[in-house]
N, C-alpha and C positions, 0 to 999 in steps of 0.2 A: 936756204929754206929750212924751216924748223922741222924737226922729226915728226911732229904731230901732223903737219901739213903733208909730209911725204906719205905717212901712213894713211891719211885720209884719201890721197890719190890712189894708193895701192888698193884700197877697198872700193873706191868709187868706180874705177875703170872696169874691173870685171863685173861688178854689180850692174853697171850700165849696159855692158854687152849682153848679160843674161836677160835683162829686161827688154832690150831691143829685139833679141831673138824670140822671146815669148810673144811680144807684140806682132812679130812677123807671122807667127803661126796662128795667133788668136784674133787679130784685128783684120777686118776686111777693108779693101780699098774702097774709097779714097781715104777713109778715116785712119787707116794704118799709117800712112805717111805723116799725117798730122800728129798722131800720138807719138810716133817715133821721133819726130822733130821736137816735140815738147820735152820728151825724156832727155834727148841729147842736149837741149838748151838748159834744162835743169841740172844736168851733170856738169856742164861747163860753169854754170853759176855756182854750184857747190865747190868746184875746184878753185875758182877765183876767190870765193869767200874764205876757203880754207887757207889760202896763202896770206890773205890780208888779216882775217879774223878767224883763227882756227875754231873757236867755240861756235861761231855762227855757221861755219862749214859743217862741223859735226852735227849741229842741230838740224841743219837742212838735210843732211844725209839720213838721219834718224827718221825724219818726217817722210822722206821719199821712200825709204824701205818699208815703213809702216803702210803707206798707201799701196805700194806694190804687193805686199803680203795680203792685204784686205782684198784687193782686186783679184789676185791669183786664187785665193780661197773661195771667191764667189763663183768661179767657173766650175760647174758641176757636170758630171757625165749624164747621159740621157739614153734611154732605149727608144725614144720617139724622134727619129729623124728620117729623112729620105735616103735609105741605104742602097748601096750597090747590090745588084741582084744576087750575087753568090753569098752574101752575108745578110740578106733581108730578114731571115728568121733564125734566131738562136733556138737550139733544141731545149725542150723541157721534158721532164720524165715523171713517171709514176710507177709504183710497184703494185701489181694486182694479182694476187693468188699465185705467187711464185714466178710471175712474168714481169719483165721490165718493159714498160710501154713508153716508147719515145715518140714525141710529137715533133713534127718539122724535121724529119730525117731528109737530108738533101740527096737527091738521086738525079743529078743533071747528066745529060748526054752532051759532052763538050765537043764542039766542032772546031773552034779556035780558042785562043787564050781568053777571049772576051765574049764569045758567042756560044750559047748552049741551049738545048731544049730543057726548059726548067720544070722540075718536078719536086714537090715537097710532100712527104708521105708520113703516115703514122705506122709504126711497126712494133711488133711484139716479139720479145726474145725470152725464151724459157731459160731462167737462170740456172736450172739444174743441168742444162745442156751446154753450158759455157765450158769450153775445152781448151782454149788457147788465148794467149795475150802476146801480141807482137808490137815491137817498137818500130815505127817507120821513120826513117831519117832521110830528108830530101835536101841535097846540096845543089845550089844553082850558080854560085859565083865563087866566093872565098871558101876554101875547105874548112875554115874555122867556124863558119856559120851555117847552120842547117835548120830547117823547119822540122819539128818533131811531132809525131802523131802516135796515138795508141789505137790498135785494132783488136777487137774482141771477136773470136771465132766460136761458133756453136756447132754441135754435132749434126744438126740438121742442114748444115751447109751455109748458113747465114754468117755474114761478117758485118760489123759496124765499126766505123772509125770515129773517134773523138779527136777534135782538134781545136785548141784555143787559138783564136785568130784575131787579127786586127779588123775591127769593124769600120770599113770605109763608107763614107757617104757617096751617093751617086756622083760619078765624075771625079772623085778624089783619088789620088795616087798615094801609095805608101811612101813614107819618109822615115828613115831611122832617127834623124834628128827630131822630126816632129813627134816621134814617140816619146821623147823626153818632156814635151811641152803640151800635153793634154790635147793632142790633135785627134787621137783616135780612142774609141771605146774598145773594150774587150768583148768578144762573143765566143760562146762555145758552139761549135758546129758538130753535128753528128751526120755522117754521110756514108753512103755505099762505097766500097772500095773501088768499084768501076767508075765512080765519080772522082773522089778526092785524091786517090792515088794515081789513077789513070791520067788525070789532068797533068800530073807531074811527070809521069814516065813517058807518056805518048804525045802530049800536046806541048808542054814546056821543055821536054827533053832534059829534065834534071837527072842528076845521079841519085837514085833512090835505092835504099837498102831496107830489107824487111827482116828484122832480128827477132826470132822467137825468144821470149823471156821465160826463165825458169821460175815459175811461181806455182804455189799450191792452188787447189781448187778454191779454198777459202780466201786466199789472197786475191785471186782473179775476181771472185764475186765482190769482195770488198772494194777493189779498185773500180769495177764497173759502177757499183753504188756510189763510190766517191765522185766519179765523173758526173753521174746523174744528179747528185746533190749540188755539186759545183755549178752545173748547168742551171738548175732551178734557182740558185742564189743569183746568178747573173740575169736570169729572166725576170726576177723580181726586183733587183736593185742593180742599176748600171754601175760599171767600174771602168776606170781608165786603163787602157793598155799602156804599159811603160816598157821601153826598149830593154832595160836591164832587169828590173825587179818583177815585172808582171808580163810575162810573154809565154810562148808555147811551151818552153822547156821548164820554166820555173813553176808553172801550174802543175805539170806532171810531177815535179819534185815535191811540191806541196802535198799532192795527193799520196805520193809514195811515203812521205814522212807521216802522213795520217795513219797509214797501215803499219809502218815500222819506223818509230822515231829514232832508231839507231842508224838509219841511212845518213852518212856524213855529208856535210856541205863540201863542194869541190869546185874548183875553177872551171871545170869542163861543163858544169851546168850553165854557165854563162857563155862559154865558147862551145856551143852545142854541137858543132861539127866533130868535136872530139869526144862526145858523150859515149860512143861505143867502147872506147878504151876504158872509161870509168866503169861501165857496166861489166866489162871483162874482168877488171881487178876485183870487183865485188862478187864475181861469180854468178851474176844474174843472167848472163848469156853463156853459151857453151865455151868451155876453156880447155878442152882436150886437144885442141890444135892451136897453132899461133893465131893471134888476132888478125893479122893480114889475110890469112887463109879464110878465117871466119867471114870477114868483110867481103872477100871475093866470092864466097859461096852464097851470100845473101843479097848480092847486087841483083836487082830485078828489072832495071830499065830496058836492057837489050832483050830480055826474055819477054817483057810486056809488049815491046814494039813488034816482036815476031809473031804475036798471037793473031789469029784470024778475027775479024770483027765480030763474028758470032760466037766466039769461044767464051767459056766461063772464065772471066778475068781473075777472080780470086783463086780458082784452082790452077789456072795457067801460070801465075806468078810463083806458085809454090811447087810446081812439078820440077 
């Protein structure tokens, strides 16, 4: 077999696999099977042509790739779908006389992982009363992967959590692989701690840590405004969630770089379960004791589960 034919096959096989996977997540039955069959048949035809007439094979591959690129580019994100209840509304924000006004703050009372008393609220936060910023890290399976959230605390006792999340459609389930193939949009959720963190500590029984960040008042304000701006951008123009490049942790990193562009890129931004070690090395969390002890001190799941139902959740997880 000529080396050109071999090279053609080396390119055609993975390209076909990529296209078939994209169709699996983007095409609905029964058309899915028809389009996948056509792609497989085209790949076989390209392979046969490449063996007999390499130029024809390469020409066929070029046309197939062009069609695939045009189709893929035509798939656009949308804010107008029938969404799952917990991501039905993304937060939007405005600044009014020193107050941050957040619309569609989620304040669900979760009964099970899928059932809750639903409440969406408008809340006002005095920016001059912003006193703390905490990184919330929630691990549910592999210690290398965590969902990360940012919680802002105010001197009047209020807390609000920002979380960049997968926006699932009603009845849709999350898939890490699907996140590579435009299956989900990205949404910014703002929520009460007794909703979004308690869901993870008490209902899902995940391993959750609450890490106070060492930031100045100006940095805390800038970070809050950065989340507000990012939320407004998403509310105005939909974006795709992407498992590696646009997820809960990369959005936080993007905003942190906006405040201080000296924050270095690191592999632990992708393997977010190890993010506390990265913050420890940067001195963004307390460093006067070993990291293992820091993490032990800020683990909140057992503490949250021991609280009485009527207790102040935000105060309880910090005591």
